[in-house]
VOGU-3710 file (C-alpha; in Angstrom, 3 decimals, decimal comma):
1> mkrllqtlla> -38,617/-36,313/-74,784  -39,233/-37,866/-78,474  -41,152/-40,722/-76,995  -43,396/-38,819/-74,691  -46,342/-38,945/-76,878  -45,910/-42,724/-77,515  -45,677/-43,187/-73,770  -49,165/-41,600/-73,432  -50,682/-43,206/-76,247  -49,516/-46,735/-75,105
11> aigvlgvavv> -50,465/-46,566/-71,550  -53,819/-45,340/-72,200  -54,046/-47,894/-75,145  -53,213/-50,903/-72,939  -55,894/-49,796/-70,461  -58,230/-48,919/-73,248  -57,644/-52,367/-74,714  -58,300/-53,954/-71,334  -61,306/-51,982/-70,853  -62,855/-52,863/-74,065
21> aavvyvttfl> -61,923/-56,694/-73,951  -63,542/-56,291/-70,439  -66,697/-55,209/-71,770  -67,244/-58,195/-73,879  -66,398/-60,709/-71,337  -67,632/-59,071/-68,164  -71,151/-58,481/-69,646  -71,118/-61,819/-71,041  -69,826/-64,137/-68,785  -68,232/-62,900/-65,545
31> dpedfkprli> -69,135/-61,201/-62,297  -67,529/-57,878/-62,117  -65,490/-58,650/-59,057  -64,311/-61,950/-60,305  -62,677/-60,186/-63,422  -60,798/-57,792/-61,187  -57,679/-60,114/-60,479  -57,483/-61,303/-63,855  -57,320/-57,709/-65,334  -54,787/-56,839/-62,765
41> evvrehsgme> -52,729/-59,687/-63,799  -52,784/-58,949/-67,527  -51,604/-55,377/-67,185  -48,930/-56,535/-64,819  -47,839/-59,089/-67,467  -47,908/-57,112/-70,528  -46,725/-53,724/-68,852  -44,958/-54,393/-65,693  -47,346/-51,827/-64,223  -49,197/-52,728/-60,770
51> ltlngpltws> -52,718/-51,996/-61,234  -54,862/-51,185/-58,177  -58,590/-50,812/-58,953  -59,972/-49,027/-55,631  -63,399/-48,472/-56,683  -66,235/-50,866/-58,057  -66,113/-52,389/-61,517  -69,838/-52,378/-62,650  -71,984/-52,523/-65,979  -75,582/-51,293/-67,027
61> fyprlgvsve> -77,844/-52,765/-69,381  -80,408/-50,101/-70,157  -80,668/-47,788/-72,374  -77,074/-48,999/-73,128  -74,767/-51,970/-72,262  -71,694/-50,557/-70,635  -68,974/-51,116/-67,992  -67,204/-48,743/-65,636  -64,611/-48,564/-63,228  -63,614/-46,217/-60,762
71> rveshlpeqt> -60,434/-44,887/-59,008  -57,649/-46,658/-60,755  -54,211/-46,377/-59,974  -51,175/-47,754/-61,789  -47,464/-48,031/-60,230  -44,317/-48,626/-61,965  -42,297/-51,808/-60,952  -39,591/-49,691/-59,045  -42,131/-47,608/-57,184  -43,135/-48,267/-53,865
81> pdappflafd> -46,557/-48,679/-52,877  -46,979/-45,161/-50,952  -45,470/-43,268/-53,889  -47,715/-41,329/-55,894  -48,989/-43,439/-58,879  -47,745/-43,293/-62,600  -51,047/-43,268/-64,128  -54,512/-42,981/-62,498  -57,757/-41,805/-63,259  -61,196/-41,227/-61,348
91> kaevslafap> -63,660/-42,924/-63,872  -63,363/-44,861/-67,038  -66,464/-46,138/-68,853  -67,364/-48,055/-72,049  -70,858/-48,402/-73,267  -72,134/-50,875/-76,361  -74,600/-49,825/-78,591  -77,732/-52,070/-77,925  -79,290/-52,557/-81,484  -76,122/-53,839/-82,947
101> llrgeiaieg> -76,104/-56,860/-80,427  -79,441/-57,772/-81,771  -77,852/-58,384/-85,299  -74,974/-60,127/-83,662  -72,460/-57,228/-83,694  -70,549/-55,419/-80,651  -70,405/-51,874/-81,542  -68,802/-49,344/-78,760  -71,224/-46,635/-78,330  -69,023/-44,447/-76,247
111> lsldgmqlrl> -65,690/-44,334/-74,254  -64,841/-41,993/-71,655  -61,936/-41,260/-68,993  -62,187/-38,761/-66,406  -59,401/-37,304/-63,899  -56,606/-38,984/-65,619  -53,103/-38,254/-63,768  -49,923/-39,195/-65,528  -46,661/-38,383/-63,922  -43,403/-38,463/-65,910
121> vrdeqgqgnw> -39,756/-37,943/-64,088  -36,340/-37,777/-65,770  -33,754/-38,147/-63,313  -30,306/-36,706/-63,252  -28,783/-39,092/-65,335  -31,485/-38,342/-68,388  -33,132/-41,472/-67,675  -36,983/-41,210/-67,907  -39,194/-43,334/-65,797  -41,289/-44,144/-68,834
131> epllqrlder> -38,726/-45,668/-70,907  -38,847/-49,326/-69,440  -42,429/-49,433/-69,810  -42,041/-48,468/-73,504  -39,638/-51,206/-74,106  -41,993/-53,778/-72,190  -45,290/-52,659/-74,202  -42,925/-52,799/-77,759  -42,031/-56,231/-76,851  -45,552/-57,425/-75,542
141> regaesalap> -48,277/-55,582/-77,517  -49,169/-58,518/-79,497  -52,076/-60,564/-77,949  -52,986/-58,337/-75,011  -56,759/-58,458/-75,768  -56,813/-62,406/-76,016  -55,034/-62,703/-72,760  -57,853/-61,138/-70,996  -60,278/-64,244/-71,434  -59,609/-66,622/-68,853
151> asagpsless> -59,840/-70,432/-69,763  -63,102/-70,948/-67,818  -64,942/-67,880/-69,127  -66,748/-69,915/-71,536  -67,003/-69,750/-75,143  -64,620/-67,407/-76,854  -65,257/-64,949/-79,275  -63,831/-67,047/-82,124  -66,462/-69,703/-81,509  -69,236/-67,175/-80,931
161> nlavalnian> -71,618/-65,547/-83,494  -70,674/-62,001/-82,204  -68,512/-59,960/-84,301  -66,742/-56,964/-82,733  -66,912/-53,842/-84,691  -64,469/-50,950/-83,615  -66,641/-47,982/-84,534  -66,729/-45,817/-81,171  -69,532/-43,334/-81,669  -68,339/-41,060/-78,999
171> vqvrngavry> -64,799/-40,838/-77,099  -64,039/-38,500/-74,311  -61,191/-37,584/-72,002  -61,992/-34,898/-69,333  -60,035/-32,971/-66,789  -56,647/-34,947/-67,328  -53,393/-33,705/-66,249  -49,862/-34,775/-67,173  -46,845/-33,492/-64,902  -43,139/-33,688/-66,172
181> rdlasesewl> -40,365/-33,099/-63,734  -36,584/-32,902/-65,089  -34,351/-33,142/-62,328  -31,273/-32,838/-64,396  -32,281/-29,247/-65,561  -34,266/-28,710/-62,385  -37,512/-27,645/-64,348  -41,006/-28,750/-64,253  -43,689/-28,962/-66,753  -47,405/-29,112/-66,225
191> ldevalsgtn> -50,416/-30,016/-68,477  -53,658/-29,219/-67,035  -57,355/-29,371/-68,056  -56,456/-31,961/-70,677  -59,646/-32,853/-72,906  -60,052/-34,874/-75,822  -63,234/-35,607/-77,947  -63,861/-37,770/-80,864  -66,752/-38,757/-82,709  -67,143/-41,936/-84,964
201> vnperafplk> -63,817/-43,338/-83,948  -63,052/-46,138/-86,655  -60,013/-47,356/-87,994  -61,345/-47,661/-91,748  -61,946/-44,172/-92,243  -61,040/-40,392/-90,815  -62,796/-39,106/-87,900  -63,051/-35,327/-86,314  -60,686/-35,267/-83,223  -60,330/-32,313/-80,799
211> tsfsltsygt> -57,919/-31,797/-77,631  -56,983/-28,873/-75,527  -54,933/-28,375/-72,457  -53,106/-25,629/-70,603  -49,290/-25,782/-70,337  -46,930/-24,094/-67,846  -43,345/-24,253/-66,995  -41,282/-23,617/-64,071  -37,398/-23,114/-63,899  -37,300/-24,559/-60,504
221> ldwrelertp> -38,454/-27,824/-58,841  -39,373/-25,866/-55,703  -41,511/-23,272/-57,305  -44,490/-24,250/-55,032  -42,570/-23,233/-51,960  -40,853/-20,303/-53,509  -44,554/-19,038/-54,915  -42,752/-18,525/-58,162  -44,594/-17,627/-61,144  -44,304/-19,618/-64,360
231> rlastisleg> -41,825/-19,002/-66,946  -44,457/-19,847/-69,432  -47,856/-20,231/-69,576  -50,156/-21,415/-72,736  -53,637/-22,623/-73,389  -53,122/-24,757/-76,525  -56,080/-26,609/-78,785  -55,583/-29,124/-81,764  -58,149/-30,387/-84,133  -58,562/-32,304/-87,255
241> rtslalaerr> -59,765/-35,389/-88,959  -57,881/-38,250/-87,926  -57,205/-41,743/-89,450  -56,119/-44,697/-87,255  -54,090/-47,523/-88,918  -53,510/-49,321/-85,565  -52,003/-52,467/-87,270  -49,524/-50,304/-89,134  -49,281/-47,912/-86,168  -49,740/-45,222/-88,509
251> yvmeglrlst> -51,849/-41,846/-87,533  -52,766/-39,242/-90,022  -54,559/-36,007/-89,169  -55,672/-33,918/-92,153  -56,908/-30,151/-91,852  -54,664/-29,781/-88,785  -55,438/-26,750/-86,759  -53,243/-26,060/-83,573  -54,087/-23,025/-81,752  -51,674/-21,336/-78,764
261> atrfggvegr> -51,983/-18,286/-76,568  -48,774/-17,950/-74,480  -47,552/-15,721/-71,702  -44,047/-15,362/-70,858  -42,593/-14,436/-67,538  -41,787/-10,969/-67,250  -43,409/-10,222/-70,767  -46,439/-8,366/-70,890  -48,992/-9,100/-73,537  -50,100/-12,525/-74,953
271> qqadltgqql> -48,226/-14,375/-77,664  -50,754/-15,691/-80,405  -49,947/-18,487/-82,847  -51,882/-20,700/-85,036  -50,502/-23,561/-86,822  -52,439/-25,202/-89,849  -51,408/-28,125/-92,113  -52,690/-30,111/-95,050  -51,718/-33,317/-93,602  -49,564/-34,391/-90,525
281> vldlsrqrmq> -48,432/-38,064/-90,652  -47,100/-39,770/-87,809  -45,774/-43,246/-88,733  -44,490/-45,277/-85,364  -43,635/-48,251/-87,394  -41,066/-46,493/-89,333  -40,387/-43,711/-86,492  -41,363/-41,023/-89,000  -43,509/-37,659/-89,025  -44,468/-35,517/-91,793
291> lhegrlegsv> -46,109/-32,176/-92,118  -47,399/-31,068/-95,552  -48,178/-27,487/-96,365  -47,443/-26,200/-93,026  -48,324/-22,634/-91,905  -47,602/-20,846/-88,614  -49,334/-17,316/-88,154  -48,281/-15,488/-85,242  -48,413/-12,133/-83,605  -45,291/-11,242/-81,439
301> qhprlgesav> -45,882/-8,941/-78,630  -43,202/-7,518/-76,554  -42,596/-4,035/-74,832  -39,499/-3,634/-76,898  -41,495/-3,962/-80,107  -44,097/-1,246/-79,295  -47,605/-1,202/-78,356  -48,986/-3,120/-81,173  -48,212/-6,820/-81,720  -46,006/-7,857/-84,989
311> plvlafamea> -47,695/-10,145/-87,270  -45,525/-12,697/-88,592  -46,428/-15,827/-90,983  -44,017/-18,907/-91,438  -44,720/-21,464/-94,353  -42,821/-24,613/-94,514  -42,836/-28,386/-94,854  -41,698/-30,780/-92,498  -40,267/-34,389/-92,452  -38,863/-35,857/-89,015
321> dlaestaqlr> -36,958/-38,996/-88,025  -38,065/-39,774/-84,352  -35,411/-42,513/-83,898  -32,788/-40,268/-84,881  -34,074/-37,089/-83,437  -33,705/-35,284/-86,957  -35,962/-33,164/-88,949  -36,001/-31,130/-92,204  -37,986/-27,975/-92,612  -37,988/-27,309/-96,531
331> dllltgpddl> -39,660/-24,425/-98,240  -39,440/-21,894/-95,443  -40,852/-18,525/-96,087  -41,087/-16,147/-93,470  -43,166/-12,941/-93,983  -43,972/-9,767/-92,034  -44,444/-6,288/-92,477  -42,126/-3,686/-94,011  -41,140/-6,105/-96,741  -39,619/-8,810/-94,290
341> rlsgnlnlag> -39,231/-11,919/-96,545  -36,813/-14,485/-95,167  -36,539/-17,889/-97,094  -34,474/-21,135/-96,737  -34,122/-24,609/-95,823  -32,984/-26,072/-92,450  -31,583/-29,538/-91,346  -32,307/-30,145/-87,498  -30,628/-32,391/-85,204  -30,474/-33,793/-81,703
351> ldeapsysgq> -33,815/-32,666/-81,098  -34,142/-34,825/-77,944  -31,102/-33,355/-76,183  -28,948/-30,728/-77,958  -30,660/-29,344/-80,828  -28,710/-28,159/-83,666  -29,279/-26,811/-87,395  -27,664/-26,350/-90,541  -29,115/-25,276/-93,910  -29,601/-22,103/-96,091
361> vslaplslrp> -31,092/-18,625/-95,549  -31,716/-15,631/-97,693  -33,357/-12,164/-96,817  -34,820/-10,165/-99,616  -33,921/-6,504/-99,536  -35,707/-4,776/-97,079  -35,095/-1,461/-95,062  -34,184/-1,905/-91,307  -35,257/1,788/-90,498  -38,804/0,928/-89,879
371> wltridqlpd> -37,888/-2,310/-87,723  -35,052/-0,293/-85,727  -37,682/2,429/-85,171  -40,325/-0,011/-84,032  -38,083/-1,236/-81,130  -37,075/2,259/-80,551  -33,236/1,601/-81,652  -32,781/3,704/-84,702  -29,593/5,706/-84,039  -29,325/9,480/-85,209
381> magsralsdv> -27,072/8,926/-88,499  -25,613/11,468/-90,831  -26,852/9,169/-93,819  -30,753/9,732/-94,280  -30,931/6,685/-96,170  -28,617/4,509/-94,140  -29,839/0,978/-93,517  -32,657/1,364/-96,060  -31,367/-1,514/-98,332  -30,233/-4,348/-96,431
391> altspirgdl> -30,127/-8,252/-97,865  -28,033/-11,131/-97,544  -27,781/-14,977/-98,383  -25,621/-17,622/-96,536  -25,583/-21,297/-95,582  -26,378/-21,292/-91,820  -25,366/-23,528/-88,898  -25,644/-23,278/-85,158  -27,735/-24,435/-81,863  -29,486/-22,730/-79,323
401> tqaelsgltl> -26,521/-20,634/-78,102  -25,091/-19,326/-81,472  -25,260/-19,146/-85,156  -22,596/-18,954/-87,831  -23,468/-17,498/-91,264  -20,429/-19,623/-93,237  -20,938/-18,262/-96,578  -22,352/-14,857/-96,318  -23,004/-12,543/-98,924  -24,457/-9,236/-97,072
411> vlddstftgr> -25,739/-5,935/-99,074  -25,626/-2,960/-96,882  -26,947/-0,030/-98,978  -24,023/0,653/-101,295  -21,666/-1,746/-99,985  -21,283/-5,717/-100,630  -19,535/-7,906/-98,175  -18,743/-11,743/-98,280  -17,124/-13,845/-95,931  -18,019/-15,514/-92,465
421> lgmgfdgral> -20,025/-14,311/-89,245  -20,625/-16,003/-86,327  -22,282/-14,974/-83,114  -23,645/-15,843/-79,630  -27,434/-15,326/-78,961  -26,221/-14,183/-75,451  -23,871/-11,376/-76,988  -20,994/-12,853/-75,735  -19,221/-14,021/-78,618  -18,689/-12,388/-82,120
431> klalqgdtln> -16,327/-14,060/-84,867  -16,109/-12,578/-88,314  -13,864/-12,622/-91,296  -15,618/-10,356/-93,876  -14,106/-8,822/-97,274  -16,133/-5,740/-98,745  -15,979/-3,343/-101,694  -16,759/-0,078/-99,912  -18,209/1,217/-96,896  -19,033/4,855/-95,777
441> ldnylpppna> -19,030/4,527/-91,881  -19,766/8,191/-91,742  -23,320/7,601/-92,895  -23,860/5,307/-90,103  -22,459/7,774/-87,435  -24,310/10,557/-85,762  -24,012/13,961/-87,708  -21,033/16,182/-86,851  -22,945/18,906/-86,069  -25,352/17,148/-83,832
451> aeqsaslrgf> -25,917/18,780/-80,481  -26,919/15,673/-78,316  -26,822/12,022/-78,914  -29,972/9,946/-79,482  -30,774/7,834/-76,508  -31,381/4,705/-78,758  -27,840/4,631/-79,891  -26,879/2,885/-76,767  -28,227/-0,509/-78,132  -26,977/0,014/-81,454
461> fgirqahade> -23,346/-1,534/-82,252  -22,095/0,349/-79,284  -21,043/2,977/-81,647  -20,585/6,797/-80,191  -19,683/9,772/-81,876  -17,624/11,613/-79,597  -18,152/15,303/-80,247  -21,871/14,634/-80,513  -22,177/14,081/-76,706  -18,893/14,425/-74,977
471> asplipvewl> -20,224/13,304/-71,575  -21,767/10,076/-72,799  -19,692/6,671/-72,635  -17,423/6,037/-75,872  -18,005/2,228/-75,608  -20,282/-0,181/-74,004  -18,162/-1,440/-71,238  -20,193/-3,891/-69,715  -20,881/-5,855/-73,275  -17,368/-5,541/-74,257
481> adltldaale> -16,011/-6,867/-70,799  -17,747/-10,248/-71,341  -17,367/-10,575/-75,235  -15,028/-13,087/-76,876  -13,973/-11,229/-80,204  -12,108/-12,587/-83,291  -12,623/-10,200/-86,309  -11,083/-9,449/-89,536  -12,195/-7,023/-92,183  -10,833/-6,255/-95,511
491> lerlklggld> -12,196/-3,237/-97,432  -11,209/-1,853/-100,582  -12,293/1,418/-99,635  -13,583/3,091/-96,367  -14,609/6,345/-95,570  -14,330/7,586/-92,006  -14,168/10,878/-90,175  -14,112/12,491/-93,833  -10,903/10,495/-94,981  -10,698/7,979/-97,670
501> ftdvdltlsg> -8,715/4,701/-96,844  -8,064/2,082/-99,358  -7,000/-1,429/-99,146  -8,208/-1,781/-95,427  -7,002/-4,811/-93,304  -8,468/-4,850/-89,742  -7,694/-7,438/-87,354  -9,245/-7,539/-83,935  -9,224/-10,148/-81,065  -10,167/-10,265/-77,111
511> sdgrhrleri> -11,681/-12,048/-74,483  -11,654/-11,740/-70,554  -12,094/-7,961/-70,827  -8,807/-7,459/-72,961  -9,199/-6,576/-76,695  -6,367/-6,151/-79,261  -6,117/-4,157/-82,287  -3,623/-6,570/-83,507  -3,363/-4,547/-86,614  -4,737/-2,192/-89,014
521> saklyggelt> -3,215/-1,405/-92,397  -4,537/0,801/-95,071  -3,378/3,012/-97,827  -4,198/6,764/-97,147  -3,663/9,612/-99,708  -0,565/8,256/-101,323  1,001/6,924/-98,065  0,356/4,230/-95,449  -1,299/3,920/-92,171  -0,347/1,212/-89,735
531> asgeldlard> -1,489/0,914/-85,967  -1,825/-1,491/-83,208  -3,378/-1,327/-79,802  -5,022/-2,501/-76,764  -8,306/-1,885/-74,648  -8,209/-3,378/-71,090  -11,617/-3,272/-69,651  -10,504/-5,404/-66,568  -8,886/-2,302/-64,960  -10,649/0,474/-63,262
541> pirwqlspel> -10,586/2,897/-65,057  -10,365/1,337/-68,270  -7,024/1,684/-70,101  -6,543/2,487/-74,016  -3,259/1,962/-75,770  -2,620/2,837/-79,412  0,702/2,718/-81,321  -0,065/4,791/-84,671  2,405/5,160/-87,777  1,918/7,226/-90,668
551> srvrlepmiq> 4,044/7,072/-93,677  4,545/9,543/-96,452  0,702/10,696/-96,503  -0,022/13,577/-98,681  -1,113/16,578/-96,602  -3,145/18,583/-99,036  -5,915/16,186/-99,978  -6,227/14,978/-96,356  -6,794/18,405/-94,666  -9,035/19,379/-97,286
561> alagddspap> -11,073/16,216/-96,376  -10,940/16,951/-92,762  -12,083/20,458/-93,314  -15,137/18,921/-95,402  -15,347/21,917/-97,639  -13,704/23,032/-101,136  -11,569/25,855/-99,416  -7,730/25,273/-100,292  -5,514/23,712/-97,918  -2,682/25,842/-96,160
571> lrgrlslegg> -0,123/23,137/-96,407  1,430/20,332/-98,631  3,705/17,658/-98,393  4,208/14,100/-97,263  3,497/13,440/-93,575  5,404/10,725/-91,460  4,548/9,886/-87,902  4,951/7,353/-85,330  4,292/7,223/-81,523  2,737/5,408/-78,720
581> learyntlpa> -0,433/6,733/-76,722  -1,790/5,373/-73,408  -5,086/7,054/-71,836  -7,985/6,020/-69,414  -11,686/6,322/-68,736  -14,676/6,228/-71,108  -15,660/9,742/-71,766  -14,177/12,043/-74,148  -13,156/14,890/-71,720  -11,582/12,241/-69,275
591> lkrslngrls> -9,854/10,545/-71,894  -8,273/13,735/-73,273  -7,175/14,920/-69,736  -5,493/11,222/-68,989  -3,556/11,069/-72,545  0,022/10,333/-72,158  2,550/9,343/-74,737  5,040/10,553/-77,235  4,679/11,254/-81,068  7,256/12,199/-83,500
601> ghidegavld> 7,086/13,068/-87,142  8,278/14,807/-90,226  6,908/16,305/-93,395  8,874/16,016/-96,593  8,419/17,769/-99,959  6,602/20,370/-98,044  5,470/23,810/-98,816  3,139/26,478/-96,983  0,442/27,630/-99,599  -0,593/31,108/-100,514
611> vniseelctl> 2,501/32,998/-98,600  6,030/33,140/-99,204  7,862/33,383/-95,870  11,285/33,866/-97,926  10,090/36,799/-99,574  8,575/38,267/-96,341  11,964/37,900/-94,617  14,243/38,730/-97,305  12,068/41,901/-97,769  12,629/42,708/-94,158
621> aamvegkeln> 16,445/42,196/-94,161  16,810/44,421/-97,303  14,990/47,021/-95,523  17,056/46,799/-92,676  20,296/46,841/-94,904  18,742/49,771/-97,140  18,369/47,486/-100,257  15,805/46,762/-102,614  14,795/43,314/-104,087  14,039/42,935/-107,561
631> rdwsddtrfe> 13,003/39,625/-108,303  10,022/37,239/-108,810  8,828/35,201/-105,875  6,732/31,999/-106,077  3,113/32,243/-104,094  4,007/29,212/-101,845  6,873/28,763/-99,189  8,929/25,437/-99,923  10,579/23,854/-97,157  13,062/21,182/-97,323
641> raeaslrisd> 11,885/19,359/-94,065  9,770/20,094/-91,137  10,127/17,860/-88,161  8,731/17,690/-84,602  8,655/15,738/-81,254  6,060/15,678/-78,764  5,678/14,719/-75,275  2,066/14,409/-73,897  1,595/14,343/-70,245  -2,072/14,573/-68,623
651> gvarsesilv> -3,621/15,777/-71,933  -1,018/18,661/-72,765  1,088/18,150/-75,787  4,577/19,853/-75,553  7,460/20,110/-77,910  10,785/21,511/-77,418  11,907/20,575/-80,695  10,104/22,065/-83,677  12,396/22,729/-86,784  11,524/23,775/-90,182
661> tipginldge> 14,036/24,205/-93,029  13,634/26,679/-95,762  16,368/27,260/-98,215  18,321/29,824/-96,739  16,272/30,112/-93,668  15,802/27,843/-90,281  12,623/28,063/-88,220  12,925/26,371/-84,801  10,747/26,949/-81,631  8,772/25,161/-79,077
671> geldlaterf> 5,169/25,019/-78,070  2,387/23,294/-76,425  -1,366/22,165/-76,897  -4,015/21,362/-74,290  -6,143/18,931/-75,623  -8,888/19,568/-73,285  -9,310/23,263/-74,187  -8,092/22,769/-77,670  -5,818/25,972/-77,000  -2,020/26,176/-78,289
681> dlraaarfvd> 0,762/28,382/-77,900  3,745/28,168/-80,395  6,544/30,273/-80,156  9,392/30,107/-83,200  12,238/32,061/-84,505  13,356/32,343/-88,010  17,035/32,588/-88,898  18,923/33,358/-91,874  21,733/30,839/-92,666  24,508/30,623/-95,451
691> aaeaacsvnp> 22,976/28,124/-97,842  23,593/27,640/-101,825  19,782/27,817/-102,376  18,871/30,665/-100,203  16,433/33,077/-101,517  18,545/35,938/-100,803  22,009/36,953/-99,529  22,023/38,671/-96,201  24,783/40,359/-94,159  26,248/37,727/-92,095
701> rlervplpvr> 25,659/39,842/-88,860  22,001/39,791/-89,692  22,263/35,963/-89,431  22,488/36,593/-85,749  19,089/38,497/-85,610  16,237/35,901/-84,842  12,922/37,020/-86,314  10,288/35,929/-83,902  6,791/34,155/-84,964  4,138/33,177/-82,235
711> ctgelggdsg> 0,896/31,329/-83,145  -1,713/31,101/-80,345  -5,384/30,355/-80,520  -8,054/27,498/-80,631  -8,040/24,551/-82,988  -11,850/25,249/-83,732  -10,897/29,150/-84,236  -10,029/31,266/-87,203  -6,563/29,917/-88,745  -5,883/33,195/-90,324
721> ewcrfdrnaf> -5,652/34,744/-87,048  -3,510/32,092/-85,407  0,094/33,150/-86,423  1,796/36,856/-86,543  5,201/38,278/-86,582  6,237/38,706/-83,070  7,282/42,597/-83,338  7,840/43,168/-79,477  10,266/40,249/-79,400  12,066/41,172/-82,680
731> qatlvellrd> 12,408/44,837/-81,422  13,884/43,644/-77,950  16,322/41,595/-79,585  17,500/44,497/-81,962  18,157/46,666/-79,245  20,187/44,123/-77,268  22,238/43,815/-80,551  22,709/47,532/-80,653  23,662/47,697/-77,115  26,252/44,732/-77,541
741> evsrraggei> 27,607/46,361/-80,634  27,959/49,924/-79,111  29,712/48,269/-76,245  32,310/46,503/-78,254  33,114/49,549/-80,517  33,290/52,307/-77,962  33,643/50,942/-74,744  31,829/52,059/-71,178  31,751/55,946/-71,587  30,183/55,785/-75,050
751> errlerpler> 27,887/53,342/-73,879  26,893/55,582/-71,092  26,328/58,453/-73,603  24,215/56,410/-75,774  22,131/55,216/-73,261  19,604/57,760/-73,366  19,348/57,688/-77,155  18,853/53,975/-77,147  16,319/54,275/-74,497  14,373/57,011/-76,828
761> leerlgedgk> 14,984/54,613/-79,652  13,164/51,730/-77,531  10,364/54,094/-76,787  9,724/54,962/-80,307  10,412/51,729/-82,019  7,799/50,650/-84,095  6,139/54,225/-84,501  8,647/55,175/-86,981  11,490/52,745/-88,662  13,861/55,732/-89,583
771> elrealrglf> 16,149/55,769/-86,661  15,930/51,958/-86,349  17,130/51,393/-90,013  19,799/53,996/-89,440  21,011/52,480/-86,457  20,971/48,641/-88,083  22,672/50,392/-91,103  25,543/51,304/-89,173  25,453/48,199/-87,051  25,587/45,774/-90,114
781> n> 27,979/48,029/-92,558
//
């Protein structure tokens, strides 16, 4: 494509030179019909094209001297005679000014070309039908004019008194058309209504030049049969003052103004763009093109951008090497509404086949909020100022399918990141390696109390806040299924879910619908968090796997952070946890119901705050034994160890092994938690044990008595109402112990005599503890 302009100029130029020279000789020496064979021979010799003159070759003498030719066709050497011509036109006319002839000068008054048709084809191997023509023209462009004069034509121009002055008062090209078919990409481009006009065309000084045409593009070669609409339709106009240094093959246009109005298939609205430049230089001898002080002003209109067009301005300077198909864009500055200011420099390569670019870009600080609002993609975020301060600078490289910021420095509100970021423009590839100082991710997620999720969140990073809309998909499956992912993130500090993580190291990878959490490690409240996992999108339903591990995480600050207020935590200690989880589906309720796996953990150096279980149980034991306690008790319950193991099946977590060890007291039990309803039921029993650090000494027989505790409720309910002493269970246990003791001491007859008093004791148990105390005193003494 880089030489299409040369093809058009050269092909027209050969015929133009032939026609101009023909004016001189035909009007002076020859019969028009006698000149036709010579004209055909010259075109064949210097271009290889076969010229067919279907119309008459005529001239006029008054009011101006001129020559015209009609219905001209030209075929390439490899074309068959019945094939459509490579180049054709309906009529070409050259006229001479009469007055200069009286002074011995030849001045061309006008040059017009009507109905030009040019057909360009690139085959499946990428070879253009114009390339052999250009090569031949380059080899034989010298002497084309002199070759037109036959030996018998009479005196030559050199020996005559006539002087040719190339100063064409008026040049007109009307109703032209260019057709370009690319068989390799199966696309077609059409230029219609091609018009060109120039006045006082002179190689010695600049002259005004204007051209316009309509451009359409189709993504298939059989678009006529299929009645397809064009993927692009544009009207284009170009004007400026042009200088022609024909001998040096150097063309300059000053005061360049290029205007386009374009419609894209499937997009309503017309895209307007105007390119201006102080000077455009095309030097074909050096294969160079330069544009000084370029400025592109446009208005981008798209349904996703709202009803009004977005005005953008791009200032730049350009220098291109046509032989190498490279270009440099310097002093780039893109400006637009809402403080948009993007600057940089770009080096372009492979412009003829596979364009690529490299350079440097910088985005001045701006707020993304109005831009996301404009495209209806601003999510509901907890931080009212989130995305209000964004800036970046980085080297950049890429092509038409992807871009990579290889030395990125990104400022995102209060966060700063450095590293590398690469992405595919089709959204199917993401590669990053970033290091950051701090990131409060909670600011970018929906508020925790949001009743519903904004619909715009569907297109923003694919992030969902589960509790905001439980029926919404948690992740964008279609996007992730096609995504190739390679991500590494290091953060000094991360805030997520109210928790503070430090020294975060995250590695992700994935392709073909399977994504792995290779590793996440972080320090969390004096302990460590590590995890790995997998997301399998190739299955239906999708499957999640996670293997978390916590090591000695301090519970008190973590519970306070999760609570989100200043209320004191009910528990302290260091939590350690490990296990494996698996779930399916893509909504939170379904994921909860399908959760399976196991978890086991323990708490070291722990304590239950603001309650002393030892005091409560020892006081109860003293009451039973008829003793009084006289000692100081701490406000908390310190326990040596608490451990539990959970089995999770279809969203219900069950444990048959919950053990809490307090000095002199053991608490064990079992329970279950329904993750879908968030209801739990824990049944435990405390027992006195003989220990050196026991809070109190009790009768050995009392060690046989379990002190039952039951905790029930909902996770979102009032924690103060969760747990209580199970009085009914305790009473039933004591009655059974009394029965056993009486039976052991007195035998069956006494047992029968005591049956009724024990029944009455059961009935009154709880109303008055006197009979119970007396019975227990006898039991344990």
